[in-house]
C-alpha positions as a Markdown table, in Angstrom:
| # | Residue | x | y | z |
|---|---|---|---|---|
| 1 | Unk | 3.1 | 21.7 | -32.7 |
| 2 | Unk | 3.5 | 17.9 | -32.6 |
| 3 | Unk | 4.6 | 15.8 | -35.5 |
| 4 | Unk | 1.0 | 14.8 | -36.1 |
| 5 | Unk | -0.3 | 18.3 | -36.0 |
| 6 | Unk | -1.7 | 18.7 | -32.5 |
| 7 | Unk | -1.1 | 22.1 | -30.7 |
| 8 | Unk | 0.2 | 21.6 | -27.2 |
| 9 | Unk | 0.2 | 24.3 | -24.6 |
| 10 | Unk | 3.5 | 24.7 | -22.8 |
| 11 | Unk | 5.2 | 27.0 | -20.3 |
| 12 | Unk | 8.9 | 27.7 | -19.8 |
| 13 | Unk | 10.6 | 28.8 | -16.5 |
| 14 | Unk | 14.2 | 29.7 | -16.8 |
| 15 | Unk | 14.7 | 28.7 | -13.2 |
| 16 | Unk | 18.3 | 28.0 | -12.2 |
| 17 | Unk | 19.4 | 27.7 | -15.9 |
| 18 | Unk | 21.8 | 25.1 | -17.1 |
| 19 | Unk | 20.0 | 21.9 | -18.0 |
| 20 | Unk | 16.2 | 21.8 | -18.7 |
| 21 | Unk | 13.8 | 19.4 | -17.0 |
| 22 | Unk | 10.6 | 18.6 | -18.9 |
| 23 | Unk | 7.7 | 17.5 | -16.6 |
| 24 | Unk | 5.1 | 15.1 | -18.0 |
| 25 | Unk | 1.9 | 15.0 | -15.9 |
| 26 | Unk | -0.4 | 12.1 | -15.1 |
| 27 | Unk | -3.8 | 11.3 | -16.7 |
| 28 | Unk | -6.3 | 14.1 | -16.1 |
| 29 | Unk | -3.6 | 16.6 | -15.2 |
| 30 | Unk | -2.3 | 19.7 | -17.0 |
| 31 | Unk | 0.4 | 22.3 | -16.7 |
| 32 | Unk | -1.7 | 24.5 | -14.4 |
| 33 | Unk | -2.8 | 21.9 | -11.9 |
| 34 | Unk | -1.5 | 22.6 | -8.4 |
| 35 | Unk | 0.4 | 19.3 | -8.1 |
| 36 | Unk | 2.4 | 19.9 | -11.2 |
| 37 | Unk | 2.9 | 23.6 | -10.3 |
| 38 | Unk | 4.4 | 22.4 | -7.0 |
| 39 | Unk | 6.7 | 20.0 | -8.7 |
| 40 | Unk | 7.8 | 22.7 | -11.2 |
| 41 | Unk | 8.6 | 25.1 | -8.4 |
| 42 | Unk | 10.9 | 22.6 | -6.8 |
| 43 | Unk | 12.7 | 21.7 | -10.0 |
| 44 | Unk | 13.1 | 25.4 | -10.9 |
| 45 | Unk | 15.5 | 25.7 | -7.9 |
| 46 | Unk | 17.9 | 23.4 | -9.8 |
| 47 | Unk | 17.2 | 23.8 | -13.5 |
| 48 | Unk | 15.1 | 25.4 | -16.2 |
| 49 | Unk | 11.6 | 23.8 | -16.4 |
| 50 | Unk | 9.3 | 23.1 | -19.2 |
| 51 | Unk | 5.7 | 22.1 | -18.4 |
| 52 | Unk | 3.0 | 21.2 | -20.9 |
| 53 | Unk | -0.4 | 19.6 | -21.1 |
| 54 | Unk | -0.8 | 16.4 | -23.0 |
| 55 | Unk | -3.3 | 16.2 | -25.9 |
| 56 | Unk | -6.8 | 16.2 | -24.6 |
| 57 | Unk | -5.8 | 17.9 | -21.4 |
| 58 | Unk | -5.9 | 21.6 | -20.4 |
| 59 | Unk | -5.8 | 23.9 | -23.3 |
| 60 | Unk | -4.0 | 21.5 | -25.6 |
| 61 | Unk | -5.7 | 20.3 | -28.7 |
| 62 | Unk | -6.7 | 16.8 | -29.7 |
| 63 | Unk | -7.9 | 13.9 | -27.5 |
| 64 | Unk | -6.0 | 11.7 | -25.1 |
| 65 | Unk | -4.8 | 8.3 | -26.3 |
| 66 | Unk | -3.8 | 7.5 | -22.7 |
| 67 | Unk | -0.1 | 7.0 | -23.3 |
| 68 | Unk | 0.2 | 6.2 | -27.0 |
| 69 | Unk | 0.6 | 9.3 | -29.2 |
| 70 | Unk | 1.5 | 11.3 | -26.1 |
| 71 | Unk | 5.0 | 10.4 | -27.0 |
| 72 | Unk | 4.7 | 13.0 | -29.8 |
| 73 | Unk | 3.7 | 15.6 | -27.3 |
| 74 | Unk | 6.7 | 15.0 | -25.1 |
| 75 | Unk | 9.0 | 15.0 | -28.1 |
| 76 | Unk | 7.6 | 18.4 | -29.1 |
| 77 | Unk | 8.3 | 19.7 | -25.6 |
| 78 | Unk | 11.8 | 18.3 | -25.5 |
| 79 | Unk | 12.5 | 19.8 | -28.9 |
| 80 | Unk | 11.3 | 23.2 | -27.7 |
| 81 | Unk | 13.6 | 23.0 | -24.7 |
| 82 | Unk | 16.5 | 22.4 | -27.0 |
| 83 | Unk | 15.5 | 25.3 | -29.2 |
| 84 | Unk | 15.7 | 27.6 | -26.2 |
| 85 | Unk | 19.4 | 26.7 | -25.9 |
| 86 | Unk | 19.5 | 23.8 | -23.5 |
| 87 | Unk | 22.0 | 21.2 | -24.5 |
| 88 | Unk | 21.0 | 18.7 | -21.7 |
| 89 | Unk | 17.4 | 17.9 | -21.3 |
| 90 | Unk | 16.0 | 15.5 | -18.6 |
| 91 | Unk | 12.4 | 14.1 | -18.8 |
| 92 | Unk | 10.5 | 13.5 | -15.6 |
| 93 | Unk | 7.1 | 11.8 | -15.9 |
| 94 | Unk | 4.4 | 10.8 | -13.4 |
| 95 | Unk | 2.0 | 7.8 | -13.9 |
| 96 | Unk | 0.8 | 8.1 | -17.5 |
| 97 | Unk | 3.5 | 10.6 | -18.0 |
| 98 | Unk | 5.9 | 8.1 | -16.4 |
| 99 | Unk | 5.0 | 5.5 | -19.1 |
| 100 | Unk | 5.4 | 8.2 | -21.8 |
| 101 | Unk | 8.9 | 9.2 | -20.7 |
| 102 | Unk | 10.0 | 5.5 | -20.8 |
| 103 | Unk | 8.6 | 5.0 | -24.3 |
| 104 | Unk | 10.0 | 8.3 | -25.5 |
| 105 | Unk | 13.4 | 7.4 | -24.0 |
| 106 | Unk | 13.3 | 4.1 | -25.9 |
| 107 | Unk | 12.1 | 5.5 | -29.2 |
| 108 | Unk | 14.0 | 8.8 | -29.4 |
| 109 | Unk | 17.7 | 8.1 | -29.0 |
| 110 | Unk | 20.8 | 10.2 | -29.6 |
| 111 | Unk | 23.1 | 9.7 | -32.5 |
| 112 | Unk | 22.8 | 9.3 | -36.2 |
| 113 | Unk | 20.7 | 6.1 | -36.2 |
| 114 | Unk | 18.9 | 5.8 | -39.6 |
| 115 | Unk | 15.5 | 4.5 | -38.3 |
| 116 | Unk | 15.3 | 7.6 | -36.1 |
| 117 | Unk | 16.5 | 10.1 | -38.6 |
| 118 | Unk | 15.1 | 13.6 | -37.9 |
| 119 | Unk | 14.3 | 12.6 | -34.3 |
| 120 | Unk | 17.6 | 13.1 | -32.6 |
| 121 | Unk | 16.9 | 16.7 | -31.6 |
| 122 | Unk | 14.0 | 15.4 | -29.4 |
| 123 | Unk | 15.8 | 12.8 | -27.3 |
| 124 | Unk | 16.2 | 13.0 | -23.5 |
| 125 | Unk | 19.7 | 12.9 | -22.0 |
| 126 | Unk | 18.3 | 11.3 | -18.8 |
| 127 | Unk | 14.9 | 9.9 | -17.8 |
| 128 | Unk | 13.0 | 9.8 | -14.5 |
| 129 | Unk | 9.8 | 7.7 | -14.3 |
| 130 | Unk | 7.5 | 8.0 | -11.3 |
| 131 | Unk | 4.6 | 5.7 | -10.5 |
| 132 | Unk | 4.6 | 4.2 | -14.0 |
| 133 | Unk | 2.9 | 1.0 | -15.1 |
| 134 | Unk | 5.2 | -1.6 | -16.6 |
| 135 | Unk | 2.6 | -3.1 | -18.9 |
| 136 | Unk | -0.7 | -2.1 | -20.6 |
| 137 | Unk | -4.3 | -3.2 | -19.7 |
| 138 | Unk | -3.6 | -3.8 | -16.0 |
| 139 | Unk | -6.8 | -4.1 | -14.0 |
| 140 | Unk | -5.5 | -5.6 | -10.8 |
| 141 | Unk | -6.5 | -2.7 | -8.6 |
| 142 | Unk | -9.9 | -1.0 | -8.0 |
| 143 | Unk | -8.5 | 2.4 | -9.2 |
| 144 | Unk | -7.3 | 0.9 | -12.5 |
| 145 | Unk | -10.6 | -0.8 | -13.0 |
| 146 | Unk | -12.4 | 2.5 | -12.6 |
| 147 | Unk | -9.9 | 4.1 | -15.0 |
| 148 | Unk | -10.5 | 1.5 | -17.7 |
| 149 | Unk | -14.2 | 2.2 | -17.4 |
| 150 | Unk | -13.6 | 5.9 | -17.7 |
| 151 | Unk | -11.6 | 5.6 | -20.9 |
| 152 | Unk | -13.1 | 2.6 | -22.7 |
| 153 | Unk | -16.8 | 3.1 | -22.2 |
| 154 | Unk | -18.8 | 6.0 | -23.9 |
| 155 | Unk | -20.5 | 6.9 | -20.6 |
| 156 | Unk | -17.1 | 6.9 | -18.9 |
| 157 | Unk | -15.6 | 9.2 | -21.5 |
| 158 | Unk | -18.5 | 11.6 | -20.9 |
| 159 | Unk | -17.8 | 11.6 | -17.2 |
| 160 | Unk | -14.1 | 12.0 | -17.8 |
| 161 | Unk | -14.7 | 15.0 | -20.1 |
| 162 | Unk | -17.2 | 16.8 | -17.8 |
| 163 | Unk | -15.7 | 15.8 | -14.4 |
| 164 | Unk | -12.0 | 15.6 | -15.1 |
| 165 | Unk | -11.9 | 18.1 | -18.1 |
| 166 | Unk | -10.0 | 15.4 | -20.1 |
| 167 | Unk | -11.1 | 14.5 | -23.6 |
| 168 | Unk | -10.4 | 10.9 | -24.5 |
| 169 | Unk | -10.2 | 9.4 | -27.9 |
| 170 | Unk | -12.8 | 6.6 | -28.4 |
| 171 | Unk | -10.8 | 4.4 | -30.8 |
| 172 | Unk | -8.9 | 1.4 | -29.5 |
| 173 | Unk | -5.1 | 1.3 | -30.0 |
| 174 | Unk | -4.1 | 0.0 | -33.4 |
| 175 | Unk | -1.4 | -1.1 | -33.2 |
| 176 | Unk | -0.9 | -1.5 | -29.5 |
| 177 | Unk | 2.1 | 0.7 | -28.6 |
| 178 | Unk | 5.4 | -0.6 | -27.3 |
| 179 | Unk | 4.8 | -1.2 | -23.5 |
| 180 | Unk | 7.1 | 0.5 | -21.0 |
| 181 | Unk | 8.8 | -2.8 | -19.9 |
| 182 | Unk | 9.9 | -3.3 | -23.5 |
| 183 | Unk | 11.1 | 0.3 | -24.0 |
| 184 | Unk | 13.3 | 0.6 | -20.9 |
| 185 | Unk | 16.1 | -1.6 | -22.3 |
| 186 | Unk | 16.6 | 0.9 | -25.1 |
| 187 | Unk | 17.3 | 3.8 | -22.9 |
| 188 | Unk | 20.8 | 2.7 | -21.7 |
| 189 | Unk | 23.5 | 3.9 | -21.4 |
| 190 | Unk | 21.6 | 7.1 | -20.6 |
| 191 | Unk | 20.8 | 7.4 | -16.9 |
| 192 | Unk | 17.3 | 6.2 | -15.8 |
| 193 | Unk | 15.6 | 6.6 | -12.4 |
| 194 | Unk | 12.5 | 4.6 | -11.6 |
| 195 | Unk | 10.6 | 5.9 | -8.5 |
| 196 | Unk | 7.6 | 4.1 | -7.0 |
| 197 | Unk | 5.7 | 4.2 | -3.7 |
| 198 | Unk | 5.0 | 1.2 | -1.5 |
| 199 | Unk | 1.5 | 2.6 | -1.0 |
| 200 | Unk | 0.7 | 3.1 | -4.7 |
| 201 | Unk | -3.0 | 2.2 | -5.0 |
| 202 | Unk | -2.8 | 1.9 | -8.8 |
| 203 | Unk | 0.3 | -0.2 | -9.6 |
| 204 | Unk | 1.8 | -2.7 | -7.1 |
| 205 | Unk | 5.6 | -3.1 | -6.7 |
| 206 | Unk | 5.9 | -5.8 | -9.4 |
| 207 | Unk | 5.6 | -3.0 | -11.9 |
| 208 | Unk | 8.7 | -0.9 | -10.9 |
| 209 | Unk | 10.7 | -4.1 | -10.2 |
| 210 | Unk | 10.0 | -5.5 | -13.6 |
| 211 | Unk | 10.9 | -2.2 | -15.2 |
| 212 | Unk | 14.2 | -2.1 | -13.4 |
| 213 | Unk | 14.9 | -5.7 | -14.3 |
| 214 | Unk | 14.4 | -5.0 | -18.0 |
| 215 | Unk | 16.5 | -1.8 | -18.0 |
| 216 | Unk | 20.2 | -1.5 | -18.3 |
| 217 | Unk | 22.9 | -1.2 | -15.7 |
| 218 | Unk | 22.6 | 2.6 | -15.7 |
| 219 | Unk | 19.2 | 2.3 | -13.9 |
| 220 | Unk | 18.4 | 3.2 | -10.3 |
| 221 | Unk | 15.2 | 2.0 | -8.5 |
| 222 | Unk | 13.8 | 3.9 | -5.6 |
| 223 | Unk | 11.0 | 2.2 | -3.6 |
| 224 | Unk | 9.7 | 5.0 | -1.4 |
| 225 | Unk | 8.1 | 4.1 | 1.9 |
| 226 | Unk | 4.8 | 5.8 | 2.5 |
| 227 | Unk | 4.6 | 7.3 | -1.0 |
| 228 | Unk | 1.3 | 6.9 | -2.8 |
| 229 | Unk | 0.8 | 7.7 | -6.5 |
| 230 | Unk | 2.2 | 10.3 | -8.9 |
| 231 | Unk | 2.6 | 14.0 | -8.6 |
| 232 | Unk | -0.3 | 14.5 | -6.3 |
| 233 | Unk | 1.3 | 12.4 | -3.6 |
| 234 | Unk | 4.9 | 13.5 | -4.2 |
| 235 | Unk | 6.1 | 15.7 | -1.3 |
| 236 | Unk | 8.7 | 18.4 | -1.6 |
| 237 | Unk | 11.4 | 16.2 | 0.0 |
| 238 | Unk | 11.0 | 13.5 | -2.6 |
| 239 | Unk | 10.8 | 16.1 | -5.4 |
| 240 | Unk | 14.0 | 17.7 | -4.2 |
| 241 | Unk | 15.8 | 14.4 | -4.2 |
| 242 | Unk | 14.6 | 13.6 | -7.7 |
| 243 | Unk | 15.6 | 17.1 | -8.9 |
| 244 | Unk | 19.1 | 16.7 | -7.5 |
| 245 | Unk | 19.4 | 13.3 | -9.3 |
| 246 | Unk | 18.2 | 14.9 | -12.5 |
| 247 | Unk | 20.8 | 17.7 | -12.6 |
| 248 | Unk | 23.8 | 15.9 | -11.2 |
């Protein structure tokens, strides 16, 4: 159950034990989609794995806010991982999930900080963001123009619900949430890995580069040759490298 009362479906795989990795899928994904299951299988070789479906996706309740209140979904999943006994939790997000792990990392911080009282148990100890946008409302590529139509127009939301099995909230953001590029600087000194493909059809390379420039010295940036977008394009080799980084 999230802090705002949305029930979120989640699954736990003990895997290799030790730390836990929480995987956050991209828009229109869910915990039972093949791409996320493939990623979970790779990460389970190195750590315990929590997968979940964001609100409006899969069998979770609510409707998608496309990266805004999804931070509460991720916080609930991290809190669950800690309740299962894992003292170190790493978040790994793809596309929309990549933006969510960055915002979550900036908003949920360890330590007794008054403005985050009650949230410390939901913080990540390290963050991996794959194929994330740096800023909101980007329409510079054809796939992003199609996505904006799908989530902002009534007809688009019908198509998204019927064709992609994703339920999108019709209200505009109010207020506009903290953009990823403004959140990354709050993650340090915790480790942060930003991964992006040079063949990403959604977000060009200025997105990961601006994220890395805004982040702290504990950040690594991997620009992957031949890699496309998010979990669907991530091969086993790349996932293995990310998993090794996450549990080091």
